[in-house]
C-alpha positions as CSV (number, residue, x, y, z in Angstrom):
1,X,-0.1,0.0,0.2
2,X,1.5,3.4,-0.9
3,X,1.5,6.3,1.2
4,X,1.5,10.0,0.6
5,X,3.6,12.3,3.0
6,X,2.4,15.6,1.4
7,X,-1.4,15.5,2.1
8,X,-4.0,16.3,-0.8
9,X,-6.1,18.3,1.5
10,X,-8.6,19.5,-0.9
11,X,-9.3,15.9,-1.7
12,X,-10.6,15.0,1.9
13,X,-12.6,18.8,1.7
14,X,-13.8,18.0,-1.7
15,X,-14.8,14.3,-0.7
16,X,-16.4,15.6,2.4
17,X,-18.6,18.3,0.5
18,X,-19.6,15.5,-2.2
19,X,-21.1,13.6,0.9
20,X,-22.8,16.1,2.4
21,X,-24.4,17.1,-0.8
22,X,-25.4,13.6,-1.2
23,X,-26.8,13.6,2.4
24,X,-28.9,16.9,1.5
25,X,-30.4,15.1,-1.6
26,X,-31.4,12.0,0.1
27,X,-33.1,14.1,2.7
28,X,-34.8,16.3,0.0
29,X,-36.0,12.7,-1.5
30,X,-37.5,11.5,1.9
31,X,-39.2,14.9,2.2
32,X,-40.8,14.4,-1.4
33,X,-41.9,10.9,-0.5
34,X,-43.5,12.0,2.9
35,X,-45.1,15.2,1.2
36,X,-46.6,13.4,-1.8
37,X,-47.0,9.7,-0.6
38,X,-47.5,8.5,-4.3
39,X,-45.6,6.4,-6.6
40,X,-43.3,5.2,-3.4
41,X,-41.2,2.6,-4.8
42,X,-39.6,5.1,-7.6
43,X,-39.3,7.8,-4.8
44,X,-37.6,5.2,-2.4
45,X,-35.2,4.0,-5.2
46,X,-34.1,7.9,-5.5
47,X,-33.4,7.6,-1.7
48,X,-31.6,4.3,-2.2
49,X,-29.5,5.6,-4.8
50,X,-28.3,8.3,-2.4
51,X,-27.6,5.7,0.2
52,X,-25.4,3.5,-2.2
53,X,-23.4,6.5,-3.3
54,X,-23.0,7.5,0.5
55,X,-21.4,4.1,1.3
56,X,-19.2,4.5,-1.5
57,X,-17.9,8.0,-0.7
58,X,-17.5,6.7,3.1
59,X,-15.0,3.8,1.5
60,X,-13.3,6.4,-0.7
61,X,-12.7,8.6,2.4
62,X,-11.5,6.1,4.5
63,X,-9.4,4.2,1.9
64,X,-7.6,8.0,1.3
65,X,-7.3,8.3,5.0
66,X,-5.4,4.6,5.1
67,X,-3.0,6.0,2.4
68,X,-2.2,9.2,3.6
69,X,0.3,9.8,6.2
70,X,-0.5,13.7,7.1
71,X,-4.2,14.6,7.1
72,X,-5.5,18.2,7.3
73,X,-7.1,17.1,10.6
74,X,-6.8,14.2,13.4
75,X,-7.3,10.9,11.5
76,X,-10.1,9.8,14.1
77,X,-12.1,12.9,13.2
78,X,-11.9,12.4,9.4
79,X,-13.4,8.7,10.0
80,X,-15.9,9.9,12.7
81,X,-17.1,12.8,10.3
82,X,-17.2,10.2,7.3
83,X,-19.1,8.0,9.4
84,X,-21.3,10.4,10.6
85,X,-22.5,11.5,7.5
86,X,-23.1,8.3,6.4
87,X,-25.2,7.2,9.4
88,X,-27.4,10.0,8.3
89,X,-28.1,8.7,4.9
90,X,-28.7,5.4,6.4
91,X,-31.0,6.5,8.5
92,X,-33.0,8.7,5.8
93,X,-32.7,5.1,3.6
94,X,-34.4,3.4,6.6
95,X,-37.0,5.7,7.1
96,X,-37.8,5.5,3.6
97,X,-37.8,1.8,3.5
98,X,-40.4,1.7,6.6
99,X,-43.0,4.0,4.8
100,X,-42.6,1.9,1.7
101,X,-43.2,-1.3,3.6
102,X,-45.5,-0.1,6.1
103,X,-49.3,-0.6,5.4
104,X,-50.0,3.1,6.3
105,X,-52.9,5.0,4.7
106,X,-52.1,8.3,5.9
107,X,-48.9,10.5,6.9
108,X,-49.3,12.2,10.2
109,X,-48.7,15.9,10.2
110,X,-46.2,15.7,13.1
111,X,-43.8,13.5,10.5
112,X,-44.0,16.1,8.0
113,X,-42.9,18.7,10.8
114,X,-40.0,16.6,11.7
115,X,-39.1,16.6,7.6
116,X,-39.0,20.1,7.7
117,X,-36.6,20.1,10.6
118,X,-34.5,17.3,9.2
119,X,-34.3,19.4,6.0
120,X,-33.3,22.5,7.7
121,X,-30.5,20.6,9.6
122,X,-29.2,19.2,6.4
123,X,-29.0,22.6,4.7
124,X,-27.2,24.0,7.6
125,X,-24.8,20.8,7.9
126,X,-23.7,21.0,4.1
127,X,-23.0,24.7,4.8
128,X,-20.7,23.1,8.1
129,X,-19.1,20.7,5.7
130,X,-18.3,23.1,3.1
131,X,-16.7,25.4,5.3
132,X,-14.1,22.8,6.8
133,X,-11.4,24.5,4.8
134,X,-11.2,27.8,6.4
135,X,-13.2,26.6,9.6
136,X,-14.7,30.4,9.8
137,X,-18.0,30.9,10.9
138,X,-19.0,27.5,11.7
139,X,-19.8,27.7,15.3
140,X,-23.0,29.7,14.8
141,X,-24.4,27.2,12.6
142,X,-23.5,24.0,14.6
143,X,-25.4,26.0,17.3
144,X,-28.1,26.3,14.9
145,X,-28.3,22.7,14.6
146,X,-28.4,21.9,18.2
147,X,-31.3,24.2,18.5
148,X,-33.0,22.4,15.6
149,X,-32.4,19.2,17.3
150,X,-34.2,20.6,20.4
151,X,-37.0,21.5,18.2
152,X,-37.5,18.0,16.9
153,X,-37.3,16.5,20.2
154,X,-40.3,19.0,21.1
155,X,-42.1,17.6,18.1
156,X,-41.4,13.9,18.8
157,X,-42.5,14.1,22.3
158,X,-45.4,15.7,21.1
159,X,-46.4,13.5,18.7
160,X,-46.0,10.2,21.1
161,X,-48.6,12.1,23.5
162,X,-50.7,11.9,20.3
163,X,-50.3,8.4,19.6
164,X,-51.3,7.6,22.8
165,X,-54.3,10.2,23.3
166,X,-56.7,7.6,21.9
167,X,-57.1,9.1,18.5
168,X,-55.6,6.2,16.9
169,X,-56.3,2.7,16.6
170,X,-53.8,0.4,18.4
171,X,-52.1,-1.0,15.1
172,X,-51.7,2.9,13.8
173,X,-50.1,3.6,17.1
174,X,-47.4,0.7,16.6
175,X,-46.6,1.4,13.1
176,X,-46.3,5.4,14.0
177,X,-44.5,4.7,16.8
178,X,-41.5,3.1,14.9
179,X,-41.8,5.5,11.8
180,X,-41.7,8.8,14.4
181,X,-38.7,7.3,16.3
182,X,-36.5,6.5,12.9
183,X,-37.3,10.1,12.1
184,X,-36.2,11.2,15.5
185,X,-33.2,9.1,15.4
186,X,-31.9,10.7,12.0
187,X,-32.4,14.0,13.3
188,X,-29.9,13.0,16.2
189,X,-27.5,11.7,13.5
190,X,-27.6,14.9,11.9
191,X,-26.3,16.7,15.3
192,X,-24.0,14.0,16.1
193,X,-22.3,14.8,12.6
194,X,-22.7,18.4,13.4
195,X,-20.9,17.7,16.9
196,X,-17.7,16.1,15.0
197,X,-17.1,19.2,13.5
198,X,-17.7,21.2,16.7
199,X,-14.6,18.8,18.2
200,X,-12.6,19.5,15.5
201,X,-12.8,23.3,15.8
202,X,-11.9,23.0,19.5
203,X,-8.7,21.0,18.3
204,X,-8.0,23.9,15.8
205,X,-8.9,27.0,18.1
């Protein structure tokens, strides 16, 4: 295996930017599925394509990490960020798959609220990842992601209260609890990925 002593810094930044853009595409594809809830298989395939691309980008980043002696920031942070971005896309794919496979006939408004938050967080995370080269102005963006995650928590708690209010059948409660928890988990993964960049900022302050 050949090692590069001189880092191709731009290569890592470009790959992270591409992974961020792919993440945003996946989240927007999931929002399209939720908002329209028609032609589900075709919409799910669009998300699936993002999941496969995310896996490929993660493998490329980690492979480059193995062959580069000097890296633009700590190796463990490069690995954690690559895996963090991939975890978001995996979560999006998982939720998309549940929505396609689960026999549901309606979409809860609370899921649409979660998707709005998810899209907002994804857009902000793309800005964070794109700013890694200079690391300027990233802290307010990370703080905004944290605030959006807190809003997601509130929506999730409210949605659980609705599920157990007696408005829905027992079967629908079981189905929607899985769906809402999957959405909440993906929102958490978005925050986790942003927190990795926060760790990088602290080390490079």
